[in-house]
N, C-alpha and C positions, 0 to 999 in steps of 0.2 A: 445193363451194368455187367462188367466183367471183372472178376476177382476183387469186388468191392470198389472198383474204379468207375467213374462216370465215363460212359462211351456214347456220345451223342450222334445224332444225324445233323449234318450241317445243311441248313436251308439258305440258299442264296436267292435273293430277289433282285432281278435286273430291271432295266427301265422299260421293258415292253409292256403294252397294255395287257391287263389280266391279273391285277392284284387280288381279285377274289379267288383265283386259283391258289395263290400262295396262302391266303387265309384258310382255305379249306384244307390244304395239305397240313398246315400247322395245327389246326384243330384235330385232324385225324391222327397225327403223330402223338399229340399230347393225350388224346383219348386212349391211345394204345399203350400209354405209359412210357413212351420214349423220351429220352433227353434230347434237347434241341439247342444247337448253336445257330444263331441268326446273323446273317450278313445282308444288309440292305444297301444297295448301291446308291450313289448320289442321284443318278438319273431316275431311279425307281421312286425316290421321294417326290419328284415332280409328278410322276404318274399317279402315285398314291394320293397326292393332294388333289389332282384333277378328278380321279375316279371316286374318291370318298370324302374329300374335304378335310382329311386328316393331315396335319403337318407333323411328320415323324421327326423327333428330336433326339439326339444322342443322350442328352442329360435327363430326358424324361421318357426314355424308350419303353419302359415297362407300362407306364400309363397310356402311351400312344398305341402300343401293341394291343393292350387290352381293349381299347376302343375299336381298333381295327378288327380284331377277331370277333367282337360282338356284332359286327355288321354283316348282313347278308349280301348276296350278289347284287341286289338292287340298292345297296348302300344304306338301307334302312337301319338306324341305330336300334340296339336292343333285340335284334333277331335271334342271337345266340347268347347263352350264358357265358360269361368270360371264364375260360378254363384256368386251372391253377398254373401260374407262370413261374412257380418256384424252381423248376429245373430247366428254365430257358436262360441261356447266356447270350448276350448281345456283343458283337464285335463291330466297331466302326469300319466302314469300307476303306478308309485311308490308313488303317493300322496294319502295316505290313509286318509288324512284329507280333501280331496276335497269335494265339495258340494254333488255330487251323492253318497258319502259313507254314508250319513245319510238319514233316512226315512223322516225326516222333510224337506228335500230339494225337492221342487215341480218339478216333472217330469211326463210326460204322460205314460212313459214306457221305455223299453229298447229293442234294436234290436242288436243281436250279429251276425255279418256278416263279414267274415265267422267264424264259430265256429270250432275250432280244437277239437280232442278227449280229449286232455289234459284240455282244457277249459271246455268241457262238464263235465269231471270228477270232476274238481274243483268246479264247480257250484253245481253239484248234491250232492257232499259231504259237501258243505258249507265251503270250505277251506279258501276262501277270501285271497288268497296269494298276490293278487295285486288289484288295483282299479277296473279292469274289473270284476273280480270274486266277489269282495265285492259289487259292484253296482248291479250285477245280484242277489245276495243273498238278498239285500235290496228290489229289485223289487219284488221278490217272497214273502217276508214277509209282504210287504205292499199291496199285492194282486193287483199289477199293471201288465199290459201286458208285457210279456217277450217272444220274438221270438228268437229261437235259430236255425240259418241256418247252420246245421252241414255239413262239407265238408270233407268227408273221405270215402274210399271204398277199400276193404270190411270192414265191421264192425265186431269186435269180440264180444263175449258174454258179456264181462264186460261193453263195451261201450253201448251195447243194453240195459243192465240193468240201466245204468246211464240215458239213454234217456227216459226209462220208468219212472224212478224216477222223471225226470223233467216234464214229461207229467202229472204225478200224482200230482205234486206240483203246476200245473196250467200253465206251460209254453207251448207255441206252438213249437213243434219240426218240423222244416221245412228243410228237406234235400235239398241241392243245386242240384236239379235234374231238368234240363231244359226239356221242352216238345217241340214237333215239329209241333203240330197242328196249331200253330200261324203263320206258313209260314216263318220260319227263313231262311234268305239268307246270313247272316253274323254272325260271332261269337258274335258280339254285341247284336244281337237279342236273342241269347240263354242266355247271361248274363242278359239282361233286363227282360227276362221272370222270372228268379229266383228272381231278385230284385223286380219285380212287385208283385210276390206272397208274398214276405216279407212285402211289403207295404199293400197288401190286408189283411194280418193277423193283421196288426196294424190299419186297418181302414183308411188308408191315400189314398186319390184319386190320380190317376196317369193315364198316357196314354203310359205305357212302352211296352205293348204288345196287340195284337189283341185278344179279348176275344171270347170264344166259343159261338156260337149262334145257335147251333143245326142243322147246315147244313154241310153235308159232302163236302169236296173239297175246302172249304174256305181257307185252308192253302196251297194249291197247287200253283205253280207258275202261276201268272195271276189271282188267286182267291182272294177274300176278298178285303181288302183295297189296293189302288194303291201302288205298291212297296212292297206288302207283309207286314210283321210285321213292316217294317221300316216306314210304313205309319202312325203308331201311337206311335212309340218310339221316343226318342230324336234324331233328325237328326243331323249329324255332323254340328257343327257351330251354332246350335240353342241355 
């Protein structure tokens, strides 16, 4: 909050595989007391339906978002307690008159999680074909933080050029590439690592993964925090 005004992070969810990454980032932002504006692309609804079985609906977005955030990376319902969604604002992807489409709308920055190669191309070329791309373009022109968690492999030359263009424009290009030194024992740990790195790039505090402290063996079974990485990530039901 700035001068009593709501100043959210915009979270854009594109159609790439990796909806658990978005859910973990959203839980992390809300746990840190951040306001959130959410934009879910049309393509991402198909991915969300395929990966979780949730049909995300504009008219029932709060109910559907709560169900989504309660699921773990394995899509098991009830893994997490639904966070308070009172400071989440949802904007339809086709609403090009939405608040975040204007540079005068106050936001801290934007996190695109996950980012498809089509989304990357659209933002790099300034196409603004939907609210997600338009908001990303506004974020760049206003010199606000933009984190692009690209989720694709392998990457062709054209996409690599687009990613370089985003980097040169000031965005943080953050491949959804989980690490293993944090002592992952569950798929959720790998998801939380990537989500934690996204929040790191945004400067948002969190406890999603065990950080490197310069000692070898800390990520091995029995090393580091009790329970491995799960000792510092969101425990089921927390």
